Each structure stands twice: as C-alpha cells, then as structure tokens.
mmCIF file of the N, C-alpha and C atoms, coordinates in Angstrom:
data_MODEL
# 
_entry.id   MODEL 
# 
loop_
_atom_site.group_PDB 
_atom_site.id 
_atom_site.type_symbol 
_atom_site.label_atom_id 
_atom_site.label_alt_id 
_atom_site.label_comp_id 
_atom_site.label_asym_id 
_atom_site.label_entity_id 
_atom_site.label_seq_id 
_atom_site.pdbx_PDB_ins_code 
_atom_site.Cartn_x 
_atom_site.Cartn_y 
_atom_site.Cartn_z 
_atom_site.occupancy 
_atom_site.B_iso_or_equiv 
_atom_site.pdbx_formal_charge 
_atom_site.auth_seq_id 
_atom_site.auth_comp_id 
_atom_site.auth_asym_id 
_atom_site.auth_atom_id 
_atom_site.pdbx_PDB_model_num 
ATOM 1   N N  . UNK A 1 1  ? 114.714 143.929 -177.084 1.00 0.00 ? 1  UNK A N  1 
ATOM 2   C CA . UNK A 1 1  ? 113.508 143.583 -176.365 1.00 0.00 ? 1  UNK A CA 1 
ATOM 3   C C  . UNK A 1 1  ? 112.840 142.342 -176.952 1.00 0.00 ? 1  UNK A C  1 
ATOM 4   N N  . UNK A 1 2  ? 113.010 142.108 -178.251 1.00 0.00 ? 2  UNK A N  1 
ATOM 5   C CA . UNK A 1 2  ? 112.405 140.963 -178.896 1.00 0.00 ? 2  UNK A CA 1 
ATOM 6   C C  . UNK A 1 2  ? 112.995 139.662 -178.345 1.00 0.00 ? 2  UNK A C  1 
ATOM 7   N N  . UNK A 1 3  ? 114.291 139.631 -178.114 1.00 0.00 ? 3  UNK A N  1 
ATOM 8   C CA . UNK A 1 3  ? 114.917 138.448 -177.556 1.00 0.00 ? 3  UNK A CA 1 
ATOM 9   C C  . UNK A 1 3  ? 114.346 138.132 -176.182 1.00 0.00 ? 3  UNK A C  1 
ATOM 10  N N  . UNK A 1 4  ? 114.179 139.165 -175.375 1.00 0.00 ? 4  UNK A N  1 
ATOM 11  C CA . UNK A 1 4  ? 113.602 138.979 -174.040 1.00 0.00 ? 4  UNK A CA 1 
ATOM 12  C C  . UNK A 1 4  ? 112.180 138.413 -174.133 1.00 0.00 ? 4  UNK A C  1 
ATOM 13  N N  . UNK A 1 5  ? 111.368 138.949 -175.024 1.00 0.00 ? 5  UNK A N  1 
ATOM 14  C CA . UNK A 1 5  ? 110.003 138.457 -175.198 1.00 0.00 ? 5  UNK A CA 1 
ATOM 15  C C  . UNK A 1 5  ? 109.991 136.992 -175.665 1.00 0.00 ? 5  UNK A C  1 
ATOM 16  N N  . UNK A 1 6  ? 110.894 136.646 -176.568 1.00 0.00 ? 6  UNK A N  1 
ATOM 17  C CA . UNK A 1 6  ? 110.973 135.266 -177.039 1.00 0.00 ? 6  UNK A CA 1 
ATOM 18  C C  . UNK A 1 6  ? 111.366 134.315 -175.916 1.00 0.00 ? 6  UNK A C  1 
ATOM 19  N N  . UNK A 1 7  ? 112.314 134.717 -175.089 1.00 0.00 ? 7  UNK A N  1 
ATOM 20  C CA . UNK A 1 7  ? 112.763 133.884 -173.978 1.00 0.00 ? 7  UNK A CA 1 
ATOM 21  C C  . UNK A 1 7  ? 111.629 133.694 -172.970 1.00 0.00 ? 7  UNK A C  1 
ATOM 22  N N  . UNK A 1 8  ? 110.940 134.766 -172.648 1.00 0.00 ? 8  UNK A N  1 
ATOM 23  C CA . UNK A 1 8  ? 109.831 134.688 -171.697 1.00 0.00 ? 8  UNK A CA 1 
ATOM 24  C C  . UNK A 1 8  ? 108.706 133.822 -172.276 1.00 0.00 ? 8  UNK A C  1 
ATOM 25  N N  . UNK A 1 9  ? 108.418 133.987 -173.536 1.00 0.00 ? 9  UNK A N  1 
ATOM 26  C CA . UNK A 1 9  ? 107.380 133.192 -174.183 1.00 0.00 ? 9  UNK A CA 1 
ATOM 27  C C  . UNK A 1 9  ? 107.756 131.712 -174.186 1.00 0.00 ? 9  UNK A C  1 
ATOM 28  N N  . UNK A 1 10 ? 109.010 131.418 -174.498 1.00 0.00 ? 10 UNK A N  1 
ATOM 29  C CA . UNK A 1 10 ? 109.472 130.031 -174.489 1.00 0.00 ? 10 UNK A CA 1 
ATOM 30  C C  . UNK A 1 10 ? 109.403 129.442 -173.092 1.00 0.00 ? 10 UNK A C  1 
ATOM 31  N N  . UNK A 1 11 ? 109.761 130.237 -172.085 1.00 0.00 ? 11 UNK A N  1 
ATOM 32  C CA . UNK A 1 11 ? 109.703 129.776 -170.693 1.00 0.00 ? 11 UNK A CA 1 
ATOM 33  C C  . UNK A 1 11 ? 108.275 129.395 -170.309 1.00 0.00 ? 11 UNK A C  1 
ATOM 34  N N  . UNK A 1 12 ? 107.325 130.281 -170.571 1.00 0.00 ? 12 UNK A N  1 
ATOM 35  C CA . UNK A 1 12 ? 105.937 130.008 -170.175 1.00 0.00 ? 12 UNK A CA 1 
ATOM 36  C C  . UNK A 1 12 ? 105.318 128.872 -170.996 1.00 0.00 ? 12 UNK A C  1 
ATOM 37  N N  . UNK A 1 13 ? 105.700 128.754 -172.252 1.00 0.00 ? 13 UNK A N  1 
ATOM 38  C CA . UNK A 1 13 ? 105.207 127.651 -173.078 1.00 0.00 ? 13 UNK A CA 1 
ATOM 39  C C  . UNK A 1 13 ? 105.725 126.320 -172.538 1.00 0.00 ? 13 UNK A C  1 
ATOM 40  N N  . UNK A 1 14 ? 107.017 126.261 -172.228 1.00 0.00 ? 14 UNK A N  1 
ATOM 41  C CA . UNK A 1 14 ? 107.609 125.047 -171.674 1.00 0.00 ? 14 UNK A CA 1 
ATOM 42  C C  . UNK A 1 14 ? 107.002 124.718 -170.326 1.00 0.00 ? 14 UNK A C  1 
ATOM 43  N N  . UNK A 1 15 ? 106.799 125.721 -169.500 1.00 0.00 ? 15 UNK A N  1 
ATOM 44  C CA . UNK A 1 15 ? 106.207 125.512 -168.174 1.00 0.00 ? 15 UNK A CA 1 
ATOM 45  C C  . UNK A 1 15 ? 104.782 124.973 -168.312 1.00 0.00 ? 15 UNK A C  1 
ATOM 46  N N  . UNK A 1 16 ? 104.016 125.523 -169.225 1.00 0.00 ? 16 UNK A N  1 
ATOM 47  C CA . UNK A 1 16 ? 102.643 125.080 -169.442 1.00 0.00 ? 16 UNK A CA 1 
ATOM 48  C C  . UNK A 1 16 ? 102.598 123.645 -169.959 1.00 0.00 ? 16 UNK A C  1 
ATOM 49  N N  . UNK A 1 17 ? 103.465 123.315 -170.911 1.00 0.00 ? 17 UNK A N  1 
ATOM 50  C CA . UNK A 1 17 ? 103.494 121.951 -171.460 1.00 0.00 ? 17 UNK A CA 1 
ATOM 51  C C  . UNK A 1 17 ? 103.958 120.943 -170.417 1.00 0.00 ? 17 UNK A C  1 
ATOM 52  N N  . UNK A 1 18 ? 104.908 121.325 -169.579 1.00 0.00 ? 18 UNK A N  1 
ATOM 53  C CA . UNK A 1 18 ? 105.375 120.424 -168.518 1.00 0.00 ? 18 UNK A CA 1 
ATOM 54  C C  . UNK A 1 18 ? 104.252 120.171 -167.517 1.00 0.00 ? 18 UNK A C  1 
ATOM 55  N N  . UNK A 1 19 ? 103.497 121.203 -167.179 1.00 0.00 ? 19 UNK A N  1 
ATOM 56  C CA . UNK A 1 19 ? 102.375 121.046 -166.252 1.00 0.00 ? 19 UNK A CA 1 
ATOM 57  C C  . UNK A 1 19 ? 101.305 120.146 -166.856 1.00 0.00 ? 19 UNK A C  1 
ATOM 58  N N  . UNK A 1 20 ? 101.026 120.298 -168.148 1.00 0.00 ? 20 UNK A N  1 
ATOM 59  C CA . UNK A 1 20 ? 100.057 119.425 -168.826 1.00 0.00 ? 20 UNK A CA 1 
ATOM 60  C C  . UNK A 1 20 ? 100.534 117.973 -168.826 1.00 0.00 ? 20 UNK A C  1 
ATOM 61  N N  . UNK A 1 21 ? 101.829 117.777 -169.054 1.00 0.00 ? 21 UNK A N  1 
ATOM 62  C CA . UNK A 1 21 ? 102.396 116.433 -169.077 1.00 0.00 ? 21 UNK A CA 1 
ATOM 63  C C  . UNK A 1 21 ? 102.270 115.769 -167.698 1.00 0.00 ? 21 UNK A C  1 
ATOM 64  N N  . UNK A 1 22 ? 102.509 116.516 -166.662 1.00 0.00 ? 22 UNK A N  1 
ATOM 65  C CA . UNK A 1 22 ? 102.412 115.972 -165.299 1.00 0.00 ? 22 UNK A CA 1 
ATOM 66  C C  . UNK A 1 22 ? 100.960 115.663 -164.941 1.00 0.00 ? 22 UNK A C  1 
ATOM 67  N N  . UNK A 1 23 ? 100.024 116.503 -165.374 1.00 0.00 ? 23 UNK A N  1 
ATOM 68  C CA . UNK A 1 23 ? 98.601  116.304 -165.054 1.00 0.00 ? 23 UNK A CA 1 
ATOM 69  C C  . UNK A 1 23 ? 97.991  115.105 -165.765 1.00 0.00 ? 23 UNK A C  1 
ATOM 70  N N  . UNK A 1 24 ? 98.439  114.818 -166.975 1.00 0.00 ? 24 UNK A N  1 
ATOM 71  C CA . UNK A 1 24 ? 97.863  113.714 -167.740 1.00 0.00 ? 24 UNK A CA 1 
ATOM 72  C C  . UNK A 1 24 ? 98.293  112.393 -167.124 1.00 0.00 ? 24 UNK A C  1 
ATOM 73  N N  . UNK A 1 25 ? 97.350  111.469 -166.984 1.00 0.00 ? 25 UNK A N  1 
ATOM 74  C CA . UNK A 1 25 ? 97.623  110.185 -166.351 1.00 0.00 ? 25 UNK A CA 1 
ATOM 75  C C  . UNK A 1 25 ? 97.608  109.021 -167.333 1.00 0.00 ? 25 UNK A C  1 
ATOM 76  N N  . UNK A 1 26 ? 97.332  109.242 -168.610 1.00 0.00 ? 26 UNK A N  1 
ATOM 77  C CA . UNK A 1 26 ? 97.224  108.165 -169.584 1.00 0.00 ? 26 UNK A CA 1 
ATOM 78  C C  . UNK A 1 26 ? 98.524  107.374 -169.703 1.00 0.00 ? 26 UNK A C  1 
ATOM 79  N N  . UNK A 1 27 ? 99.635  108.050 -169.818 1.00 0.00 ? 27 UNK A N  1 
ATOM 80  C CA . UNK A 1 27 ? 100.910 107.377 -169.952 1.00 0.00 ? 27 UNK A CA 1 
ATOM 81  C C  . UNK A 1 27 ? 101.293 106.607 -168.704 1.00 0.00 ? 27 UNK A C  1 
ATOM 82  N N  . UNK A 1 28 ? 100.961 107.156 -167.544 1.00 0.00 ? 28 UNK A N  1 
ATOM 83  C CA . UNK A 1 28 ? 101.275 106.490 -166.286 1.00 0.00 ? 28 UNK A CA 1 
ATOM 84  C C  . UNK A 1 28 ? 100.489 105.193 -166.178 1.00 0.00 ? 28 UNK A C  1 
ATOM 85  N N  . UNK A 1 29 ? 99.225  105.210 -166.535 1.00 0.00 ? 29 UNK A N  1 
ATOM 86  C CA . UNK A 1 29 ? 98.402  104.009 -166.461 1.00 0.00 ? 29 UNK A CA 1 
ATOM 87  C C  . UNK A 1 29 ? 98.934  102.932 -167.403 1.00 0.00 ? 29 UNK A C  1 
ATOM 88  N N  . UNK A 1 30 ? 99.301  103.300 -168.600 1.00 0.00 ? 30 UNK A N  1 
ATOM 89  C CA . UNK A 1 30 ? 99.843  102.340 -169.555 1.00 0.00 ? 30 UNK A CA 1 
ATOM 90  C C  . UNK A 1 30 ? 101.145 101.745 -169.032 1.00 0.00 ? 30 UNK A C  1 
ATOM 91  N N  . UNK A 1 31 ? 101.972 102.559 -168.427 1.00 0.00 ? 31 UNK A N  1 
ATOM 92  C CA . UNK A 1 31 ? 103.230 102.083 -167.863 1.00 0.00 ? 31 UNK A CA 1 
ATOM 93  C C  . UNK A 1 31 ? 102.975 101.115 -166.713 1.00 0.00 ? 31 UNK A C  1 
ATOM 94  N N  . UNK A 1 32 ? 102.007 101.404 -165.874 1.00 0.00 ? 32 UNK A N  1 
ATOM 95  C CA . UNK A 1 32 ? 101.667 100.504 -164.767 1.00 0.00 ? 32 UNK A CA 1 
ATOM 96  C C  . UNK A 1 32 ? 101.184 99.163  -165.298 1.00 0.00 ? 32 UNK A C  1 
ATOM 97  N N  . UNK A 1 33 ? 100.349 99.169  -166.323 1.00 0.00 ? 33 UNK A N  1 
ATOM 98  C CA . UNK A 1 33 ? 99.874  97.917  -166.912 1.00 0.00 ? 33 UNK A CA 1 
ATOM 99  C C  . UNK A 1 33 ? 101.032 97.133  -167.522 1.00 0.00 ? 33 UNK A C  1 
ATOM 100 N N  . UNK A 1 34 ? 101.969 97.808  -168.143 1.00 0.00 ? 34 UNK A N  1 
ATOM 101 C CA . UNK A 1 34 ? 103.120 97.129  -168.739 1.00 0.00 ? 34 UNK A CA 1 
ATOM 102 C C  . UNK A 1 34 ? 103.975 96.467  -167.659 1.00 0.00 ? 34 UNK A C  1 
ATOM 103 N N  . UNK A 1 35 ? 104.158 97.139  -166.531 1.00 0.00 ? 35 UNK A N  1 
ATOM 104 C CA . UNK A 1 35 ? 104.937 96.566  -165.432 1.00 0.00 ? 35 UNK A CA 1 
ATOM 105 C C  . UNK A 1 35 ? 104.233 95.346  -164.858 1.00 0.00 ? 35 UNK A C  1 
ATOM 106 N N  . UNK A 1 36 ? 102.921 95.430  -164.668 1.00 0.00 ? 36 UNK A N  1 
ATOM 107 C CA . UNK A 1 36 ? 102.159 94.297  -164.151 1.00 0.00 ? 36 UNK A CA 1 
ATOM 108 C C  . UNK A 1 36 ? 102.210 93.128  -165.137 1.00 0.00 ? 36 UNK A C  1 
ATOM 109 N N  . UNK A 1 37 ? 102.052 93.400  -166.425 1.00 0.00 ? 37 UNK A N  1 
ATOM 110 C CA . UNK A 1 37 ? 102.094 92.344  -167.435 1.00 0.00 ? 37 UNK A CA 1 
ATOM 111 C C  . UNK A 1 37 ? 103.462 91.665  -167.453 1.00 0.00 ? 37 UNK A C  1 
ATOM 112 N N  . UNK A 1 38 ? 104.531 92.418  -167.314 1.00 0.00 ? 38 UNK A N  1 
ATOM 113 C CA . UNK A 1 38 ? 105.874 91.838  -167.282 1.00 0.00 ? 38 UNK A CA 1 
ATOM 114 C C  . UNK A 1 38 ? 106.050 90.953  -166.053 1.00 0.00 ? 38 UNK A C  1 
ATOM 115 N N  . UNK A 1 39 ? 105.511 91.378  -164.923 1.00 0.00 ? 39 UNK A N  1 
ATOM 116 C CA . UNK A 1 39 ? 105.584 90.565  -163.708 1.00 0.00 ? 39 UNK A CA 1 
ATOM 117 C C  . UNK A 1 39 ? 104.820 89.266  -163.840 1.00 0.00 ? 39 UNK A C  1 
ATOM 118 N N  . UNK A 1 40 ? 103.620 89.344  -164.382 1.00 0.00 ? 40 UNK A N  1 
ATOM 119 C CA . UNK A 1 40 ? 102.805 88.135  -164.571 1.00 0.00 ? 40 UNK A CA 1 
ATOM 120 C C  . UNK A 1 40 ? 103.486 87.189  -165.558 1.00 0.00 ? 40 UNK A C  1 
ATOM 121 N N  . UNK A 1 41 ? 104.025 87.732  -166.630 1.00 0.00 ? 41 UNK A N  1 
ATOM 122 C CA . UNK A 1 41 ? 104.700 86.895  -167.623 1.00 0.00 ? 41 UNK A CA 1 
ATOM 123 C C  . UNK A 1 41 ? 105.903 86.187  -167.018 1.00 0.00 ? 41 UNK A C  1 
ATOM 124 N N  . UNK A 1 42 ? 106.661 86.876  -166.178 1.00 0.00 ? 42 UNK A N  1 
ATOM 125 C CA . UNK A 1 42 ? 107.823 86.224  -165.570 1.00 0.00 ? 42 UNK A CA 1 
ATOM 126 C C  . UNK A 1 42 ? 107.410 85.123  -164.608 1.00 0.00 ? 42 UNK A C  1 
ATOM 127 N N  . UNK A 1 43 ? 106.322 85.325  -163.857 1.00 0.00 ? 43 UNK A N  1 
ATOM 128 C CA . UNK A 1 43 ? 105.836 84.277  -162.957 1.00 0.00 ? 43 UNK A CA 1 
ATOM 129 C C  . UNK A 1 43 ? 105.347 83.071  -163.746 1.00 0.00 ? 43 UNK A C  1 
ATOM 130 N N  . UNK A 1 44 ? 104.618 83.301  -164.812 1.00 0.00 ? 44 UNK A N  1 
ATOM 131 C CA . UNK A 1 44 ? 104.120 82.200  -165.644 1.00 0.00 ? 44 UNK A CA 1 
ATOM 132 C C  . UNK A 1 44 ? 105.291 81.422  -166.252 1.00 0.00 ? 44 UNK A C  1 
ATOM 133 N N  . UNK A 1 45 ? 106.308 82.125  -166.722 1.00 0.00 ? 45 UNK A N  1 
ATOM 134 C CA . UNK A 1 45 ? 107.473 81.437  -167.287 1.00 0.00 ? 45 UNK A CA 1 
ATOM 135 C C  . UNK A 1 45 ? 108.204 80.610  -166.236 1.00 0.00 ? 45 UNK A C  1 
ATOM 136 N N  . UNK A 1 46 ? 108.301 81.117  -165.026 1.00 0.00 ? 46 UNK A N  1 
ATOM 137 C CA . UNK A 1 46 ? 108.966 80.366  -163.963 1.00 0.00 ? 46 UNK A CA 1 
ATOM 138 C C  . UNK A 1 46 ? 108.179 79.108  -163.604 1.00 0.00 ? 46 UNK A C  1 
ATOM 139 N N  . UNK A 1 47 ? 106.856 79.185  -163.597 1.00 0.00 ? 47 UNK A N  1 
ATOM 140 C CA . UNK A 1 47 ? 106.025 78.035  -163.238 1.00 0.00 ? 47 UNK A CA 1 
ATOM 141 C C  . UNK A 1 47 ? 106.049 76.983  -164.336 1.00 0.00 ? 47 UNK A C  1 
ATOM 142 N N  . UNK A 1 48 ? 105.937 77.379  -165.579 1.00 0.00 ? 48 UNK A N  1 
ATOM 143 C CA . UNK A 1 48 ? 105.769 76.447  -166.685 1.00 0.00 ? 48 UNK A CA 1 
ATOM 144 C C  . UNK A 1 48 ? 107.058 76.109  -167.428 1.00 0.00 ? 48 UNK A C  1 
ATOM 145 N N  . UNK A 1 49 ? 108.205 76.481  -166.904 1.00 0.00 ? 49 UNK A N  1 
ATOM 146 C CA . UNK A 1 49 ? 109.431 76.131  -167.620 1.00 0.00 ? 49 UNK A CA 1 
ATOM 147 C C  . UNK A 1 49 ? 109.573 74.611  -167.658 1.00 0.00 ? 49 UNK A C  1 
ATOM 148 N N  . UNK A 1 50 ? 110.231 74.105  -168.684 1.00 0.00 ? 50 UNK A N  1 
ATOM 149 C CA . UNK A 1 50 ? 110.221 72.664  -168.969 1.00 0.00 ? 50 UNK A CA 1 
ATOM 150 C C  . UNK A 1 50 ? 110.941 71.833  -167.915 1.00 0.00 ? 50 UNK A C  1 
ATOM 151 N N  . UNK A 1 51 ? 111.931 72.358  -167.215 1.00 0.00 ? 51 UNK A N  1 
ATOM 152 C CA . UNK A 1 51 ? 112.666 71.543  -166.250 1.00 0.00 ? 51 UNK A CA 1 
ATOM 153 C C  . UNK A 1 51 ? 112.168 71.714  -164.812 1.00 0.00 ? 51 UNK A C  1 
ATOM 154 N N  . UNK A 1 52 ? 111.071 72.402  -164.615 1.00 0.00 ? 52 UNK A N  1 
ATOM 155 C CA . UNK A 1 52 ? 110.523 72.599  -163.284 1.00 0.00 ? 52 UNK A CA 1 
ATOM 156 C C  . UNK A 1 52 ? 109.665 71.428  -162.842 1.00 0.00 ? 52 UNK A C  1 
ATOM 157 N N  . UNK A 1 53 ? 109.404 71.339  -161.553 1.00 0.00 ? 53 UNK A N  1 
ATOM 158 C CA . UNK A 1 53 ? 108.611 70.228  -161.031 1.00 0.00 ? 53 UNK A CA 1 
ATOM 159 C C  . UNK A 1 53 ? 107.164 70.303  -161.508 1.00 0.00 ? 53 UNK A C  1 
ATOM 160 N N  . UNK A 1 54 ? 106.641 71.494  -161.666 1.00 0.00 ? 54 UNK A N  1 
ATOM 161 C CA . UNK A 1 54 ? 105.266 71.624  -162.154 1.00 0.00 ? 54 UNK A CA 1 
ATOM 162 C C  . UNK A 1 54 ? 105.171 71.139  -163.595 1.00 0.00 ? 54 UNK A C  1 
ATOM 163 N N  . UNK A 1 55 ? 106.149 71.495  -164.399 1.00 0.00 ? 55 UNK A N  1 
ATOM 164 C CA . UNK A 1 55 ? 106.160 71.042  -165.790 1.00 0.00 ? 55 UNK A CA 1 
ATOM 165 C C  . UNK A 1 55 ? 106.292 69.532  -165.889 1.00 0.00 ? 55 UNK A C  1 
ATOM 166 N N  . UNK A 1 56 ? 107.113 68.952  -165.012 1.00 0.00 ? 56 UNK A N  1 
ATOM 167 C CA . UNK A 1 56 ? 107.272 67.498  -164.993 1.00 0.00 ? 56 UNK A CA 1 
ATOM 168 C C  . UNK A 1 56 ? 105.970 66.820  -164.607 1.00 0.00 ? 56 UNK A C  1 
ATOM 169 N N  . UNK A 1 57 ? 105.315 67.321  -163.568 1.00 0.00 ? 57 UNK A N  1 
ATOM 170 C CA . UNK A 1 57 ? 104.043 66.742  -163.137 1.00 0.00 ? 57 UNK A CA 1 
ATOM 171 C C  . UNK A 1 57 ? 102.995 66.865  -164.236 1.00 0.00 ? 57 UNK A C  1 
ATOM 172 N N  . UNK A 1 58 ? 102.968 67.992  -164.911 1.00 0.00 ? 58 UNK A N  1 
ATOM 173 C CA . UNK A 1 58 ? 102.014 68.194  -165.995 1.00 0.00 ? 58 UNK A CA 1 
ATOM 174 C C  . UNK A 1 58 ? 102.283 67.229  -167.148 1.00 0.00 ? 58 UNK A C  1 
ATOM 175 N N  . UNK A 1 59 ? 103.550 67.045  -167.479 1.00 0.00 ? 59 UNK A N  1 
ATOM 176 C CA . UNK A 1 59 ? 103.904 66.085  -168.529 1.00 0.00 ? 59 UNK A CA 1 
ATOM 177 C C  . UNK A 1 59 ? 103.508 64.667  -168.135 1.00 0.00 ? 59 UNK A C  1 
ATOM 178 N N  . UNK A 1 60 ? 103.680 64.314  -166.867 1.00 0.00 ? 60 UNK A N  1 
ATOM 179 C CA . UNK A 1 60 ? 103.291 62.976  -166.397 1.00 0.00 ? 60 UNK A CA 1 
ATOM 180 C C  . UNK A 1 60 ? 101.788 62.757  -166.514 1.00 0.00 ? 60 UNK A C  1 
ATOM 181 N N  . UNK A 1 61 ? 101.004 63.764  -166.128 1.00 0.00 ? 61 UNK A N  1 
ATOM 182 C CA . UNK A 1 61 ? 99.544  63.645  -166.202 1.00 0.00 ? 61 UNK A CA 1 
ATOM 183 C C  . UNK A 1 61 ? 99.098  63.457  -167.646 1.00 0.00 ? 61 UNK A C  1 
ATOM 184 N N  . UNK A 1 62 ? 99.600  64.303  -168.545 1.00 0.00 ? 62 UNK A N  1 
ATOM 185 C CA . UNK A 1 62 ? 99.200  64.179  -169.946 1.00 0.00 ? 62 UNK A CA 1 
ATOM 186 C C  . UNK A 1 62 ? 99.748  62.903  -170.576 1.00 0.00 ? 62 UNK A C  1 
ATOM 187 N N  . UNK A 1 63 ? 100.912 62.450  -170.131 1.00 0.00 ? 63 UNK A N  1 
ATOM 188 C CA . UNK A 1 63 ? 101.447 61.185  -170.616 1.00 0.00 ? 63 UNK A CA 1 
ATOM 189 C C  . UNK A 1 63 ? 100.565 60.016  -170.204 1.00 0.00 ? 63 UNK A C  1 
ATOM 190 N N  . UNK A 1 64 ? 100.097 60.031  -168.946 1.00 0.00 ? 64 UNK A N  1 
ATOM 191 C CA . UNK A 1 64 ? 99.195  58.978  -168.471 1.00 0.00 ? 64 UNK A CA 1 
ATOM 192 C C  . UNK A 1 64 ? 97.882  58.983  -169.246 1.00 0.00 ? 64 UNK A C  1 
ATOM 193 N N  . UNK A 1 65 ? 97.346  60.152  -169.476 1.00 0.00 ? 65 UNK A N  1 
ATOM 194 C CA . UNK A 1 65 ? 96.092  60.262  -170.243 1.00 0.00 ? 65 UNK A CA 1 
ATOM 195 C C  . UNK A 1 65 ? 96.312  59.739  -171.664 1.00 0.00 ? 65 UNK A C  1 
ATOM 196 N N  . UNK A 1 66 ? 97.426  60.109  -172.268 1.00 0.00 ? 66 UNK A N  1 
ATOM 197 C CA . UNK A 1 66 ? 97.729  59.658  -173.619 1.00 0.00 ? 66 UNK A CA 1 
ATOM 198 C C  . UNK A 1 66 ? 97.861  58.137  -173.676 1.00 0.00 ? 66 UNK A C  1 
ATOM 199 N N  . UNK A 1 67 ? 98.542  57.550  -172.686 1.00 0.00 ? 67 UNK A N  1 
ATOM 200 C CA . UNK A 1 67 ? 98.696  56.091  -172.644 1.00 0.00 ? 67 UNK A CA 1 
ATOM 201 C C  . UNK A 1 67 ? 97.345  55.392  -172.494 1.00 0.00 ? 67 UNK A C  1 
ATOM 202 N N  . UNK A 1 68 ? 96.493  55.926  -171.631 1.00 0.00 ? 68 UNK A N  1 
ATOM 203 C CA . UNK A 1 68 ? 95.175  55.310  -171.429 1.00 0.00 ? 68 UNK A CA 1 
ATOM 204 C C  . UNK A 1 68 ? 94.330  55.379  -172.701 1.00 0.00 ? 68 UNK A C  1 
ATOM 205 N N  . UNK A 1 69 ? 94.389  56.512  -173.396 1.00 0.00 ? 69 UNK A N  1 
ATOM 206 C CA . UNK A 1 69 ? 93.628  56.646  -174.640 1.00 0.00 ? 69 UNK A CA 1 
ATOM 207 C C  . UNK A 1 69 ? 94.187  55.697  -175.696 1.00 0.00 ? 69 UNK A C  1 
ATOM 208 N N  . UNK A 1 70 ? 95.510  55.601  -175.784 1.00 0.00 ? 70 UNK A N  1 
ATOM 209 C CA . UNK A 1 70 ? 96.138  54.699  -176.745 1.00 0.00 ? 70 UNK A CA 1 
ATOM 210 C C  . UNK A 1 70 ? 95.744  53.251  -176.459 1.00 0.00 ? 70 UNK A C  1 
ATOM 211 N N  . UNK A 1 71 ? 95.798  52.843  -175.187 1.00 0.00 ? 71 UNK A N  1 
ATOM 212 C CA . UNK A 1 71 ? 95.411  51.485  -174.814 1.00 0.00 ? 71 UNK A CA 1 
ATOM 213 C C  . UNK A 1 71 ? 93.937  51.226  -175.097 1.00 0.00 ? 71 UNK A C  1 
ATOM 214 N N  . UNK A 1 72 ? 93.117  52.216  -174.846 1.00 0.00 ? 72 UNK A N  1 
ATOM 215 C CA . UNK A 1 72 ? 91.681  52.081  -175.090 1.00 0.00 ? 72 UNK A CA 1 
ATOM 216 C C  . UNK A 1 72 ? 91.407  51.889  -176.575 1.00 0.00 ? 72 UNK A C  1 
ATOM 217 N N  . UNK A 1 73 ? 92.039  52.680  -177.409 1.00 0.00 ? 73 UNK A N  1 
ATOM 218 C CA . UNK A 1 73 ? 91.841  52.576  -178.857 1.00 0.00 ? 73 UNK A CA 1 
ATOM 219 C C  . UNK A 1 73 ? 92.407  51.248  -179.371 1.00 0.00 ? 73 UNK A C  1 
ATOM 220 N N  . UNK A 1 74 ? 93.568  50.845  -178.834 1.00 0.00 ? 74 UNK A N  1 
ATOM 221 C CA . UNK A 1 74 ? 94.192  49.610  -179.301 1.00 0.00 ? 74 UNK A CA 1 
ATOM 222 C C  . UNK A 1 74 ? 93.368  48.375  -178.931 1.00 0.00 ? 74 UNK A C  1 
ATOM 223 N N  . UNK A 1 75 ? 92.743  48.412  -177.736 1.00 0.00 ? 75 UNK A N  1 
ATOM 224 C CA . UNK A 1 75 ? 91.972  47.242  -177.302 1.00 0.00 ? 75 UNK A CA 1 
ATOM 225 C C  . UNK A 1 75 ? 90.588  47.191  -177.952 1.00 0.00 ? 75 UNK A C  1 
ATOM 226 N N  . UNK A 1 76 ? 90.128  48.328  -178.444 1.00 0.00 ? 76 UNK A N  1 
ATOM 227 C CA . UNK A 1 76 ? 88.810  48.381  -179.056 1.00 0.00 ? 76 UNK A CA 1 
ATOM 228 C C  . UNK A 1 76 ? 87.698  48.299  -178.043 1.00 0.00 ? 76 UNK A C  1 
ATOM 229 N N  . UNK A 1 77 ? 88.014  48.434  -176.770 1.00 0.00 ? 77 UNK A N  1 
ATOM 230 C CA . UNK A 1 77 ? 87.043  48.331  -175.687 1.00 0.00 ? 77 UNK A CA 1 
ATOM 231 C C  . UNK A 1 77 ? 86.386  49.688  -175.448 1.00 0.00 ? 77 UNK A C  1 
ATOM 232 N N  . UNK A 1 78 ? 85.183  49.632  -174.914 1.00 0.00 ? 78 UNK A N  1 
ATOM 233 C CA . UNK A 1 78 ? 84.436  50.848  -174.619 1.00 0.00 ? 78 UNK A CA 1 
ATOM 234 C C  . UNK A 1 78 ? 84.698  51.391  -173.244 1.00 0.00 ? 78 UNK A C  1 
ATOM 235 N N  . UNK A 1 79 ? 85.453  50.655  -172.399 1.00 0.00 ? 79 UNK A N  1 
ATOM 236 C CA . UNK A 1 79 ? 85.729  51.148  -171.056 1.00 0.00 ? 79 UNK A CA 1 
ATOM 237 C C  . UNK A 1 79 ? 87.222  51.095  -170.789 1.00 0.00 ? 79 UNK A C  1 
ATOM 238 N N  . UNK A 1 80 ? 87.714  52.068  -170.021 1.00 0.00 ? 80 UNK A N  1 
ATOM 239 C CA . UNK A 1 80 ? 89.124  52.127  -169.687 1.00 0.00 ? 80 UNK A CA 1 
ATOM 240 C C  . UNK A 1 80 ? 89.307  51.743  -168.227 1.00 0.00 ? 80 UNK A C  1 
ATOM 241 N N  . UNK A 1 81 ? 90.385  51.052  -167.929 1.00 0.00 ? 81 UNK A N  1 
ATOM 242 C CA . UNK A 1 81 ? 90.651  50.682  -166.551 1.00 0.00 ? 81 UNK A CA 1 
ATOM 243 C C  . UNK A 1 81 ? 91.612  51.692  -165.944 1.00 0.00 ? 81 UNK A C  1 
ATOM 244 N N  . UNK A 1 82 ? 91.470  51.922  -164.636 1.00 0.00 ? 82 UNK A N  1 
ATOM 245 C CA . UNK A 1 82 ? 92.322  52.905  -163.967 1.00 0.00 ? 82 UNK A CA 1 
ATOM 246 C C  . UNK A 1 82 ? 93.603  52.311  -163.494 1.00 0.00 ? 82 UNK A C  1 
# 
C-alpha cells in the first residue's frame, strides 16, 4: 500500500507543479522580450552593415563633414563654404 500512496502522491505533486508552471507568465514574458530583441537586432544589423547602401551614404555624409572641418581648420577661417 505504501508504494501506491507514493505513486499517487508523486502524481498529484507533479500535476500541481505543472499547473503552477503553466499559470505563471514571468518566463513567457521574458521569452517574448528576447524574441523581439533578437528581431530588432537583426534589422539593425541589416541596415547598418558596412557594405549596404545606407552604410555607404552614412560614410559619405560623415566624410563630407570631416573634409569641411579639416578645410576650415586648415584655412584658419571662421566660416565654411558649402
């Protein structure tokens, strides 16, 4: 009879813990945030990769700004021409 009681006790304990696990939403929320973060990270990497057109345009803009600042400092003038 002791074996039967142990089996029944184990069954109800497992059933209760499984029900608690299903009811709790903390892990599900964390998993959803992780999936969203992975999606956002992949989109950002695709946009800002070095050989993409956006990356090229960004490099051109900063290169132009750098050239204008360099020319301004080299000329010693207080105004920059466009």
